[in-house]
A tleap script that builds the chain and sets N, CA, C and O, in Angstrom:
source leaprc.protein.ff14SB
mol = sequence {
  NMET GLY LEU VAL VAL SER LYS LYS LEU LEU
  GLN SER ALA GLN VAL ALA ARG GLN LYS TYR
  HIE THR HIE LEU GLU ALA GLN LYS THR GLU
  LYS GLU ARG GLU LYS ILE CYS MET LYS ARG
  LYS LEU MET GLU GLU GLU VAL GLY THR LEU
  ARG LYS LYS ILE LYS MET LEU GLU SER ASP
  ILE LYS LEU PHE THR ASP ALA ASN LYS ALA
  SER ASP LYS ALA GLU GLU LEU ARG SER PHE
  ALA HIE ILE THR LYS ALA ASN THR LEU ARG
  ARG ARG ALA LYS ASP LYS GLY GLY THR GLY
  SER CYS LYS GLU ARG ILE ASN GLU LYS VAL
  HIE LEU LEU ASN ASN CMET
}
set mol.1.N position { 245.779 118.079 102.490 }
set mol.1.CA position { 244.686 118.371 102.354 }
set mol.1.C position { 244.048 118.558 103.832 }
set mol.1.O position { 244.175 117.807 104.800 }
set mol.2.N position { 243.314 119.792 103.731 }
set mol.2.CA position { 242.905 119.766 105.142 }
set mol.2.C position { 241.178 119.641 105.177 }
set mol.2.O position { 240.450 119.832 104.203 }
set mol.3.N position { 240.802 119.327 106.344 }
set mol.3.CA position { 239.630 119.303 106.463 }
set mol.3.C position { 238.784 120.149 106.942 }
set mol.3.O position { 239.013 120.422 108.120 }
set mol.4.N position { 237.948 120.638 106.515 }
set mol.4.CA position { 237.152 121.593 107.315 }
set mol.4.C position { 235.902 121.334 107.956 }
set mol.4.O position { 234.929 120.787 107.437 }
set mol.5.N position { 236.056 122.013 109.789 }
set mol.5.CA position { 235.192 121.176 110.515 }
set mol.5.C position { 234.343 122.414 111.148 }
set mol.5.O position { 234.749 123.171 112.029 }
set mol.6.N position { 232.815 122.460 110.372 }
set mol.6.CA position { 232.425 123.701 110.574 }
set mol.6.C position { 231.426 123.707 111.807 }
set mol.6.O position { 231.278 122.576 112.271 }
set mol.7.N position { 230.838 124.518 112.332 }
set mol.7.CA position { 229.727 124.409 113.186 }
set mol.7.C position { 228.767 123.346 112.819 }
set mol.7.O position { 228.627 122.224 113.306 }
set mol.8.N position { 227.993 124.067 111.640 }
set mol.8.CA position { 227.195 122.961 111.177 }
set mol.8.C position { 227.448 121.232 111.265 }
set mol.8.O position { 226.671 120.403 111.739 }
set mol.9.N position { 228.498 121.048 110.783 }
set mol.9.CA position { 228.976 119.951 110.457 }
set mol.9.C position { 229.179 119.265 111.946 }
set mol.9.O position { 228.964 118.085 112.221 }
set mol.10.N position { 229.536 120.052 112.624 }
set mol.10.CA position { 229.462 118.947 113.764 }
set mol.10.C position { 227.978 118.945 114.575 }
set mol.10.O position { 227.500 117.967 115.149 }
set mol.11.N position { 227.450 120.112 114.488 }
set mol.11.CA position { 225.810 119.731 114.813 }
set mol.11.C position { 225.266 118.739 114.314 }
set mol.11.O position { 224.543 117.999 114.981 }
set mol.12.N position { 225.567 118.522 112.828 }
set mol.12.CA position { 225.075 117.552 111.817 }
set mol.12.C position { 225.364 116.180 112.488 }
set mol.12.O position { 224.405 115.410 112.453 }
set mol.13.N position { 226.492 115.715 113.093 }
set mol.13.CA position { 227.272 114.276 113.572 }
set mol.13.C position { 226.595 114.587 114.585 }
set mol.13.O position { 225.920 113.577 114.783 }
set mol.14.N position { 226.277 115.493 115.527 }
set mol.14.CA position { 226.086 115.184 117.299 }
set mol.14.C position { 224.267 114.689 117.153 }
set mol.14.O position { 223.764 113.775 117.806 }
set mol.15.N position { 223.622 115.445 116.269 }
set mol.15.CA position { 222.076 114.989 115.937 }
set mol.15.C position { 222.258 113.493 115.406 }
set mol.15.O position { 221.983 112.594 116.200 }
set mol.16.N position { 222.686 113.166 114.168 }
set mol.16.CA position { 223.203 111.705 113.818 }
set mol.16.C position { 223.530 110.725 114.919 }
set mol.16.O position { 223.053 109.591 114.899 }
set mol.17.N position { 224.565 111.257 116.153 }
set mol.17.CA position { 224.840 110.458 117.106 }
set mol.17.C position { 223.563 109.811 117.333 }
set mol.17.O position { 223.075 108.729 117.009 }
set mol.18.N position { 223.037 111.187 118.233 }
set mol.18.CA position { 221.684 111.264 118.915 }
set mol.18.C position { 220.944 110.476 118.355 }
set mol.18.O position { 220.704 109.580 119.164 }
set mol.19.N position { 220.332 110.258 117.218 }
set mol.19.CA position { 219.458 109.305 116.636 }
set mol.19.C position { 219.895 108.304 116.803 }
set mol.19.O position { 219.133 107.606 117.470 }
set mol.20.N position { 221.141 107.633 116.422 }
set mol.20.CA position { 221.763 106.484 116.773 }
set mol.20.C position { 221.360 105.893 117.777 }
set mol.20.O position { 220.619 104.910 117.761 }
set mol.21.N position { 221.905 106.551 118.958 }
set mol.21.CA position { 222.089 106.352 120.485 }
set mol.21.C position { 220.628 106.332 120.867 }
set mol.21.O position { 220.496 105.678 121.901 }
set mol.22.N position { 219.235 106.908 120.318 }
set mol.22.CA position { 217.944 106.727 120.560 }
set mol.22.C position { 217.574 105.397 119.684 }
set mol.22.O position { 216.700 104.699 120.199 }
set mol.23.N position { 218.206 104.856 118.203 }
set mol.23.CA position { 217.881 104.207 117.708 }
set mol.23.C position { 218.252 102.306 118.572 }
set mol.23.O position { 217.395 101.434 118.713 }
set mol.24.N position { 219.699 102.200 118.975 }
set mol.24.CA position { 220.005 101.658 120.074 }
set mol.24.C position { 219.148 100.977 121.029 }
set mol.24.O position { 218.705 99.856 121.281 }
set mol.25.N position { 219.111 102.698 121.625 }
set mol.25.CA position { 217.791 102.211 123.068 }
set mol.25.C position { 216.177 101.292 122.724 }
set mol.25.O position { 215.525 100.495 123.399 }
set mol.26.N position { 216.003 101.832 121.468 }
set mol.26.CA position { 214.484 101.532 121.303 }
set mol.26.C position { 214.778 100.259 120.855 }
set mol.26.O position { 213.752 99.599 120.688 }
set mol.27.N position { 216.085 99.506 120.527 }
set mol.27.CA position { 216.195 98.090 119.735 }
set mol.27.C position { 216.333 97.186 121.663 }
set mol.27.O position { 215.674 96.217 122.039 }
set mol.28.N position { 216.935 97.628 122.124 }
set mol.28.CA position { 217.494 97.084 123.522 }
set mol.28.C position { 215.706 97.112 124.340 }
set mol.28.O position { 215.485 96.248 125.188 }
set mol.29.N position { 215.136 97.628 124.165 }
set mol.29.CA position { 213.759 97.745 124.871 }
set mol.29.C position { 213.056 97.095 124.230 }
set mol.29.O position { 212.229 96.427 124.850 }
set mol.30.N position { 213.076 97.002 122.654 }
set mol.30.CA position { 212.241 95.815 122.046 }
set mol.30.C position { 213.006 94.442 122.684 }
set mol.30.O position { 212.512 93.702 123.535 }
set mol.31.N position { 214.133 94.317 122.150 }
set mol.31.CA position { 214.223 92.835 122.846 }
set mol.31.C position { 214.106 92.909 124.151 }
set mol.31.O position { 214.261 91.704 124.349 }
set mol.32.N position { 213.956 93.350 125.219 }
set mol.32.CA position { 213.973 93.027 126.501 }
set mol.32.C position { 212.234 92.840 126.546 }
set mol.32.O position { 211.543 91.904 126.949 }
set mol.33.N position { 211.951 93.884 126.073 }
set mol.33.CA position { 210.136 93.375 125.749 }
set mol.33.C position { 209.560 91.929 125.508 }
set mol.33.O position { 208.654 91.234 125.967 }
set mol.34.N position { 210.508 91.837 124.590 }
set mol.34.CA position { 209.954 89.982 123.616 }
set mol.34.C position { 210.372 89.214 124.498 }
set mol.34.O position { 209.681 88.233 124.773 }
set mol.35.N position { 211.687 89.455 125.228 }
set mol.35.CA position { 212.186 88.200 125.928 }
set mol.35.C position { 211.219 88.291 127.253 }
set mol.35.O position { 211.052 87.126 127.614 }
set mol.36.N position { 210.511 89.180 128.131 }
set mol.36.CA position { 209.408 89.426 128.951 }
set mol.36.C position { 208.536 88.769 128.281 }
set mol.36.O position { 208.335 87.706 128.870 }
set mol.37.N position { 208.079 88.831 127.600 }
set mol.37.CA position { 206.178 88.466 126.644 }
set mol.37.C position { 207.005 87.025 126.391 }
set mol.37.O position { 206.047 86.255 126.461 }
set mol.38.N position { 207.857 86.401 126.208 }
set mol.38.CA position { 208.098 84.939 125.682 }
set mol.38.C position { 208.301 84.193 127.136 }
set mol.38.O position { 207.884 83.081 127.458 }
set mol.39.N position { 209.008 85.061 127.864 }
set mol.39.CA position { 208.912 84.301 129.578 }
set mol.39.C position { 207.708 83.971 130.229 }
set mol.39.O position { 207.475 82.919 130.824 }
set mol.40.N position { 206.615 85.375 130.010 }
set mol.40.CA position { 205.683 85.355 130.363 }
set mol.40.C position { 204.624 83.962 129.544 }
set mol.40.O position { 203.823 83.215 130.105 }
set mol.41.N position { 204.927 84.001 128.394 }
set mol.41.CA position { 204.072 82.741 127.448 }
set mol.41.C position { 204.233 81.306 127.938 }
set mol.41.O position { 203.440 80.377 128.093 }
set mol.42.N position { 205.544 81.457 128.128 }
set mol.42.CA position { 205.995 79.798 128.939 }
set mol.42.C position { 205.241 79.778 130.229 }
set mol.42.O position { 204.615 78.759 130.519 }
set mol.43.N position { 205.244 80.782 131.008 }
set mol.43.CA position { 204.837 80.533 132.048 }
set mol.43.C position { 203.457 80.094 131.883 }
set mol.43.O position { 203.214 78.969 132.319 }
set mol.44.N position { 202.434 80.788 131.307 }
set mol.44.CA position { 201.405 80.697 130.948 }
set mol.44.C position { 200.641 79.057 130.432 }
set mol.44.O position { 199.565 78.485 130.607 }
set mol.45.N position { 201.920 78.789 129.730 }
set mol.45.CA position { 201.827 77.523 128.993 }
set mol.45.C position { 202.035 76.259 130.243 }
set mol.45.O position { 201.422 75.200 130.374 }
set mol.46.N position { 203.048 76.797 130.992 }
set mol.46.CA position { 203.242 75.518 132.104 }
set mol.46.C position { 201.881 75.493 132.824 }
set mol.46.O position { 201.228 74.455 132.714 }
set mol.47.N position { 201.285 76.679 133.669 }
set mol.47.CA position { 199.961 76.744 134.368 }
set mol.47.C position { 198.822 76.132 133.561 }
set mol.47.O position { 198.000 75.384 134.090 }
set mol.48.N position { 198.792 76.428 132.408 }
set mol.48.CA position { 198.071 75.616 131.571 }
set mol.48.C position { 198.214 73.855 131.768 }
set mol.48.O position { 197.321 73.293 132.402 }
set mol.49.N position { 199.279 73.096 131.243 }
set mol.49.CA position { 199.821 72.208 131.366 }
set mol.49.C position { 199.442 71.696 132.950 }
set mol.49.O position { 198.916 70.594 133.104 }
set mol.50.N position { 199.733 72.533 134.060 }
set mol.50.CA position { 199.482 71.857 135.324 }
set mol.50.C position { 197.998 72.087 135.912 }
set mol.50.O position { 197.593 71.618 136.976 }
set mol.51.N position { 197.184 72.983 134.924 }
set mol.51.CA position { 195.870 72.854 135.450 }
set mol.51.C position { 195.397 71.769 134.442 }
set mol.51.O position { 194.247 71.517 134.800 }
set mol.52.N position { 195.718 70.950 133.298 }
set mol.52.CA position { 195.391 70.048 132.335 }
set mol.52.C position { 195.361 68.751 133.475 }
set mol.52.O position { 194.471 67.903 133.409 }
set mol.53.N position { 196.225 68.710 134.317 }
set mol.53.CA position { 197.320 67.321 134.758 }
set mol.53.C position { 196.469 67.259 136.132 }
set mol.53.O position { 196.157 66.204 136.684 }
set mol.54.N position { 196.101 68.712 136.656 }
set mol.54.CA position { 195.052 68.542 138.037 }
set mol.54.C position { 193.789 68.111 137.644 }
set mol.54.O position { 193.333 67.223 138.364 }
set mol.55.N position { 193.064 68.481 136.691 }
set mol.55.CA position { 191.827 68.100 136.230 }
set mol.55.C position { 191.637 66.838 136.022 }
set mol.55.O position { 190.537 66.381 136.332 }
set mol.56.N position { 192.970 65.681 135.270 }
set mol.56.CA position { 193.378 64.366 134.938 }
set mol.56.C position { 193.039 63.929 136.342 }
set mol.56.O position { 192.051 63.235 136.582 }
set mol.57.N position { 193.921 64.371 137.306 }
set mol.57.CA position { 194.287 63.655 138.661 }
set mol.57.C position { 192.663 63.822 139.422 }
set mol.57.O position { 192.146 62.862 139.996 }
set mol.58.N position { 192.107 64.929 139.339 }
set mol.58.CA position { 190.889 65.041 140.247 }
set mol.58.C position { 190.004 64.008 139.595 }
set mol.58.O position { 189.589 63.102 140.317 }
set mol.59.N position { 189.593 64.031 138.069 }
set mol.59.CA position { 188.885 62.837 137.995 }
set mol.59.C position { 188.980 61.599 138.339 }
set mol.59.O position { 187.994 60.876 138.482 }
set mol.60.N position { 190.287 61.191 138.524 }
set mol.60.CA position { 190.799 59.956 138.585 }
set mol.60.C position { 190.209 59.594 139.892 }
set mol.60.O position { 189.283 58.803 140.067 }
set mol.61.N position { 191.038 60.456 141.047 }
set mol.61.CA position { 190.566 60.135 142.146 }
set mol.61.C position { 189.112 60.285 142.702 }
set mol.61.O position { 188.732 59.915 143.813 }
set mol.62.N position { 188.132 61.087 141.426 }
set mol.62.CA position { 186.778 60.854 142.146 }
set mol.62.C position { 186.465 59.804 141.605 }
set mol.62.O position { 185.416 59.402 142.108 }
set mol.63.N position { 186.938 58.950 140.611 }
set mol.63.CA position { 186.509 57.496 140.176 }
set mol.63.C position { 186.866 56.958 141.335 }
set mol.63.O position { 185.932 56.724 142.101 }
set mol.64.N position { 188.137 56.642 141.763 }
set mol.64.CA position { 188.435 55.940 142.692 }
set mol.64.C position { 187.399 56.243 143.916 }
set mol.64.O position { 186.740 55.341 144.435 }
set mol.65.N position { 187.331 57.516 144.294 }
set mol.65.CA position { 186.316 57.749 145.149 }
set mol.65.C position { 184.927 56.728 145.447 }
set mol.65.O position { 184.566 56.009 146.379 }
set mol.66.N position { 184.355 57.128 144.029 }
set mol.66.CA position { 183.683 56.225 144.021 }
set mol.66.C position { 183.566 55.009 143.828 }
set mol.66.O position { 182.609 54.375 144.274 }
set mol.67.N position { 184.374 54.560 143.237 }
set mol.67.CA position { 184.755 53.339 143.721 }
set mol.67.C position { 184.677 52.470 144.824 }
set mol.67.O position { 184.186 51.361 145.033 }
set mol.68.N position { 185.349 53.359 145.509 }
set mol.68.CA position { 185.498 53.172 147.203 }
set mol.68.C position { 183.609 52.866 147.618 }
set mol.68.O position { 183.089 51.854 148.089 }
set mol.69.N position { 183.029 54.077 147.243 }
set mol.69.CA position { 181.947 54.098 147.874 }
set mol.69.C position { 180.915 52.428 147.405 }
set mol.69.O position { 180.341 51.662 148.179 }
set mol.70.N position { 180.988 52.384 146.398 }
set mol.70.CA position { 180.671 50.916 145.659 }
set mol.70.C position { 181.052 49.652 146.504 }
set mol.70.O position { 180.338 48.788 147.014 }
set mol.71.N position { 182.743 49.868 146.484 }
set mol.71.CA position { 183.372 48.692 147.231 }
set mol.71.C position { 182.601 48.439 149.048 }
set mol.71.O position { 182.103 47.415 149.516 }
set mol.72.N position { 182.798 49.916 149.745 }
set mol.72.CA position { 181.894 49.696 150.527 }
set mol.72.C position { 180.823 49.369 151.260 }
set mol.72.O position { 180.461 49.155 152.416 }
set mol.73.N position { 180.284 49.429 149.646 }
set mol.73.CA position { 178.598 48.783 149.939 }
set mol.73.C position { 178.761 47.524 149.933 }
set mol.73.O position { 178.384 46.764 150.825 }
set mol.74.N position { 179.625 47.064 148.421 }
set mol.74.CA position { 179.796 45.332 149.232 }
set mol.74.C position { 180.527 44.936 149.651 }
set mol.74.O position { 181.014 43.871 149.273 }
set mol.75.N position { 180.947 45.614 150.632 }
set mol.75.CA position { 181.298 45.265 152.191 }
set mol.75.C position { 180.500 44.515 152.919 }
set mol.75.O position { 180.719 43.417 153.430 }
set mol.76.N position { 179.488 45.229 152.934 }
set mol.76.CA position { 178.225 45.566 154.046 }
set mol.76.C position { 177.378 43.951 153.060 }
set mol.76.O position { 176.400 43.454 153.620 }
set mol.77.N position { 177.669 43.559 152.223 }
set mol.77.CA position { 176.866 42.507 151.364 }
set mol.77.C position { 178.220 41.570 151.837 }
set mol.77.O position { 178.120 40.354 151.671 }
set mol.78.N position { 179.112 41.956 152.250 }
set mol.78.CA position { 180.276 40.719 152.717 }
set mol.78.C position { 180.925 39.947 151.801 }
set mol.78.O position { 181.587 38.963 152.133 }
set mol.79.N position { 180.743 40.442 150.267 }
set mol.79.CA position { 181.438 39.684 149.257 }
set mol.79.C position { 183.096 40.178 149.167 }
set mol.79.O position { 183.376 41.362 148.980 }
set mol.80.N position { 184.249 39.017 149.340 }
set mol.80.CA position { 185.602 39.328 149.376 }
set mol.80.C position { 185.776 39.402 148.336 }
set mol.80.O position { 186.811 40.060 148.450 }
set mol.81.N position { 185.613 39.249 146.851 }
set mol.81.CA position { 186.042 39.411 146.015 }
set mol.81.C position { 185.924 41.230 145.802 }
set mol.81.O position { 186.971 41.829 145.556 }
set mol.82.N position { 184.797 41.903 145.900 }
set mol.82.CA position { 184.852 43.474 146.223 }
set mol.82.C position { 185.657 44.200 147.301 }
set mol.82.O position { 186.289 45.246 147.156 }
set mol.83.N position { 185.523 43.456 148.417 }
set mol.83.CA position { 186.886 43.880 149.262 }
set mol.83.C position { 188.346 44.034 148.596 }
set mol.83.O position { 188.654 45.218 148.462 }
set mol.84.N position { 189.113 43.311 148.242 }
set mol.84.CA position { 189.428 43.055 147.695 }
set mol.84.C position { 190.061 44.249 146.368 }
set mol.84.O position { 191.089 44.876 146.111 }
set mol.85.N position { 188.894 44.067 145.896 }
set mol.85.CA position { 189.146 45.388 144.809 }
set mol.85.C position { 189.193 46.521 145.234 }
set mol.85.O position { 190.080 47.239 144.772 }
set mol.86.N position { 188.125 47.171 146.412 }
set mol.86.CA position { 187.927 48.076 146.876 }
set mol.86.C position { 189.838 48.380 147.883 }
set mol.86.O position { 190.425 49.435 148.122 }
set mol.87.N position { 190.197 47.030 148.174 }
set mol.87.CA position { 191.468 47.744 149.155 }
set mol.87.C position { 192.730 48.001 147.640 }
set mol.87.O position { 193.781 48.631 147.750 }
set mol.88.N position { 192.337 47.464 146.606 }
set mol.88.CA position { 193.500 47.794 145.391 }
set mol.88.C position { 192.956 49.575 144.939 }
set mol.88.O position { 193.713 50.489 144.612 }
set mol.89.N position { 191.901 49.614 145.024 }
set mol.89.CA position { 191.493 51.242 144.625 }
set mol.89.C position { 191.934 51.609 145.528 }
set mol.89.O position { 193.152 51.720 145.391 }
set mol.90.N position { 191.515 51.950 146.678 }
set mol.90.CA position { 191.977 52.585 147.601 }
set mol.90.C position { 193.505 53.044 147.691 }
set mol.90.O position { 193.810 54.194 148.008 }
set mol.91.N position { 194.296 52.207 147.432 }
set mol.91.CA position { 195.764 52.083 147.199 }
set mol.91.C position { 196.092 53.002 146.112 }
set mol.91.O position { 197.058 53.686 146.451 }
set mol.92.N position { 195.693 53.280 144.994 }
set mol.92.CA position { 196.123 53.528 144.019 }
set mol.92.C position { 195.194 55.177 143.803 }
set mol.92.O position { 195.487 56.053 142.988 }
set mol.93.N position { 194.193 55.200 144.678 }
set mol.93.CA position { 193.662 56.806 145.003 }
set mol.93.C position { 194.962 57.232 145.906 }
set mol.93.O position { 195.504 58.335 145.833 }
set mol.94.N position { 195.313 56.304 146.658 }
set mol.94.CA position { 196.517 57.010 147.700 }
set mol.94.C position { 197.209 57.677 147.096 }
set mol.94.O position { 197.411 58.872 147.313 }
set mol.95.N position { 197.942 56.660 145.782 }
set mol.95.CA position { 199.041 57.204 144.771 }
set mol.95.C position { 198.551 58.473 143.871 }
set mol.95.O position { 199.229 59.468 143.611 }
set mol.96.N position { 197.737 58.308 143.620 }
set mol.96.CA position { 197.122 59.554 142.705 }
set mol.96.C position { 196.971 61.152 143.466 }
set mol.96.O position { 197.117 62.239 142.907 }
set mol.97.N position { 196.634 60.890 144.906 }
set mol.97.CA position { 196.708 62.059 145.628 }
set mol.97.C position { 197.246 62.847 145.576 }
set mol.97.O position { 197.177 63.630 146.524 }
set mol.98.N position { 198.271 63.208 144.261 }
set mol.98.CA position { 199.249 64.316 144.550 }
set mol.98.C position { 198.815 65.445 144.117 }
set mol.98.O position { 199.564 66.004 143.315 }
set mol.99.N position { 197.710 66.048 144.420 }
set mol.99.CA position { 196.960 67.490 143.584 }
set mol.99.C position { 197.526 68.767 144.433 }
set mol.99.O position { 197.435 69.925 144.026 }
set mol.100.N position { 198.011 68.459 145.439 }
set mol.100.CA position { 198.308 69.257 146.511 }
set mol.100.C position { 199.616 70.115 145.837 }
set mol.100.O position { 199.645 71.344 145.898 }
set mol.101.N position { 200.694 69.322 145.188 }
set mol.101.CA position { 201.809 70.191 145.246 }
set mol.101.C position { 201.816 70.941 143.238 }
set mol.101.O position { 202.556 71.700 142.613 }
set mol.102.N position { 200.717 70.259 142.962 }
set mol.102.CA position { 200.445 70.608 141.517 }
set mol.102.C position { 199.618 72.591 141.804 }
set mol.102.O position { 199.912 73.641 141.233 }
set mol.103.N position { 198.814 72.369 142.658 }
set mol.103.CA position { 197.932 73.806 143.059 }
set mol.103.C position { 198.933 74.922 143.364 }
set mol.103.O position { 198.779 76.096 143.026 }
set mol.104.N position { 199.916 74.457 144.000 }
set mol.104.CA position { 200.928 75.022 144.800 }
set mol.104.C position { 201.642 75.705 143.354 }
set mol.104.O position { 201.480 76.846 142.920 }
set mol.105.N position { 202.277 74.860 142.920 }
set mol.105.CA position { 203.104 75.400 141.773 }
set mol.105.C position { 202.143 76.323 140.668 }
set mol.105.O position { 202.390 77.468 140.287 }
set mol.106.N position { 201.032 75.504 140.297 }
set mol.106.CA position { 200.049 76.882 139.831 }
set mol.106.C position { 200.146 78.529 140.632 }
set mol.106.O position { 200.379 79.565 140.009 }
set mol.107.N position { 199.999 78.478 141.546 }
set mol.107.CA position { 199.731 79.581 142.218 }
set mol.107.C position { 201.055 80.047 142.434 }
set mol.107.O position { 200.999 81.270 142.561 }
set mol.108.N position { 202.463 79.547 142.556 }
set mol.108.CA position { 203.582 80.106 142.341 }
set mol.108.C position { 203.585 80.911 141.177 }
set mol.108.O position { 203.761 82.123 141.303 }
set mol.109.N position { 203.422 80.427 140.112 }
set mol.109.CA position { 203.397 80.934 138.625 }
set mol.109.C position { 202.526 81.890 138.529 }
set mol.109.O position { 202.922 82.849 137.867 }
set mol.110.N position { 201.514 81.963 138.942 }
set mol.110.CA position { 200.332 82.960 138.712 }
set mol.110.C position { 201.042 83.822 139.560 }
set mol.110.O position { 201.326 84.871 138.981 }
set mol.111.N position { 201.300 83.784 140.331 }
set mol.111.CA position { 202.029 85.043 141.647 }
set mol.111.C position { 203.520 85.748 140.598 }
set mol.111.O position { 204.017 86.874 140.618 }
set mol.112.N position { 203.793 84.801 139.957 }
set mol.112.CA position { 204.780 85.298 139.094 }
set mol.112.C position { 204.778 85.932 137.918 }
set mol.112.O position { 205.542 86.835 137.576 }
set mol.113.N position { 203.951 85.470 137.332 }
set mol.113.CA position { 203.145 86.012 136.372 }
set mol.113.C position { 202.563 87.514 136.155 }
set mol.113.O position { 202.474 88.164 135.114 }
set mol.114.N position { 202.185 87.859 137.534 }
set mol.114.CA position { 201.103 88.873 137.999 }
set mol.114.C position { 202.638 90.035 138.934 }
set mol.114.O position { 202.489 91.192 139.324 }
set mol.115.N position { 203.352 89.572 138.988 }
set mol.115.CA position { 204.220 90.276 138.939 }
set mol.115.C position { 204.994 90.853 137.918 }
set mol.115.O position { 205.567 91.904 138.204 }
set mol.116.N position { 205.139 90.374 136.747 }
set mol.116.CA position { 205.637 90.801 135.805 }
set mol.116.C position { 205.429 92.281 135.136 }
set mol.116.O position { 206.043 92.588 134.115 }
savepdb mol mol.pdb
quit
């Protein structure tokens, strides 16, 4: 049995092969695009989380700062109970004063997002 390979059959096979490769390339670029979108979404979520964390920290620091101002006033009145409270609040404010690193991480993530 002989298989007849005509010019028309060869052209048809070439066209089919080219369509298949085009289809594979389209799938590959779609997967890459989805991967980039997913990466971007994760980074945006992380930036959002960091921003929420900064807001919480800033509100805590503001409360402690206000408490320190009030305790400074109590210090003027020479109230030892308020002085002790002021020192405790100041220590807590120092411990919670780490918003700088969050801001740096946000700036880094935003920079990476802009470069995508």
